[in-house]
C-alpha positions in Angstrom: -158.5 -130.7 -155.9 -159.2 -133.3 -153.2 -162.6 -133.9 -151.8 -162.9 -134.1 -148.0 -165.0 -137.2 -147.1 -164.8 -136.7 -143.3 -167.6 -135.5 -141.1 -167.6 -133.9 -137.8 -168.9 -135.6 -134.6 -169.7 -134.0 -131.3 -168.8 -135.8 -128.1 -169.7 -134.7 -124.6 -167.1 -135.5 -121.9 -166.5 -134.2 -118.4 -163.9 -131.5 -118.0 -161.4 -133.8 -116.2 -161.5 -136.3 -119.1 -161.1 -133.5 -121.6 -158.0 -132.2 -119.8 -156.5 -135.7 -119.7 -157.2 -136.2 -123.4 -155.6 -132.8 -124.2 -152.5 -133.7 -122.2 -152.2 -137.1 -123.9 -152.7 -135.6 -127.3 -150.0 -133.0 -126.6 -147.6 -135.7 -125.5 -148.2 -137.6 -128.7 -148.0 -134.5 -130.9 -151.6 -134.9 -132.1 -155.0 -133.3 -131.6 -157.7 -134.8 -129.4 -159.8 -135.2 -132.6 -157.0 -137.2 -134.2 -156.7 -139.4 -131.1 -160.4 -140.1 -131.1 -160.4 -140.8 -134.8 -157.5 -143.2 -134.5 -159.2 -145.0 -131.6 -162.5 -145.3 -133.4 -160.8 -146.6 -136.6 -158.9 -149.2 -134.5 -162.2 -150.4 -132.8 -163.9 -150.6 -136.2 -161.0 -152.5 -137.6 -161.0 -155.0 -134.7 -164.8 -155.5 -135.3 -164.1 -156.3 -139.0 -161.3 -158.7 -138.1 -163.6 -160.4 -135.5 -166.3 -160.8 -138.1 -163.8 -162.3 -140.6 -162.5 -164.8 -138.0 -166.1 -165.6 -137.0 -167.0 -166.4 -140.6 -164.0 -168.7 -140.9 -164.9 -170.5 -137.7 -168.5 -171.0 -138.8 -167.4 -172.3 -142.1 -165.1 -174.8 -140.4 -167.8 -176.0 -138.1 -170.2 -176.4 -141.1 -167.6 -178.6 -142.9 -166.6 -180.5 -139.8 -163.3 -182.2 -139.1 -162.1 -185.4 -140.6 -160.6 -187.3 -137.7 -159.7 -190.4 -139.7 -162.3 -192.8 -138.3 -164.3 -195.2 -140.4 -168.0 -195.8 -140.5 -168.5 -199.5 -139.6 -172.2 -199.5 -140.0 -174.9 -197.4 -141.6 -176.7 -194.9 -139.5 -179.9 -196.9 -139.7 -178.2 -199.9 -138.0 -177.4 -197.8 -135.0 -180.8 -196.1 -134.7 -183.9 -198.2 -134.8 -187.0 -196.3 -136.0 
């Protein structure tokens, strides 16, 4: 026995949009519900991917880049306090 972990969601759309969605679903051999679920899953996946890339970029910025230069003087020598 499998457990269904999906939930229903009600969406309100104008009639013209519903008709277009029904035609698109029919052309793809799917239901409107399946099309919407696929789109939402894609958007959520993109968001997770963005967050992963953002985390990597922030980590790189925190580490900084080694550009091969050499420190020729201590910081204190350049900045009088």
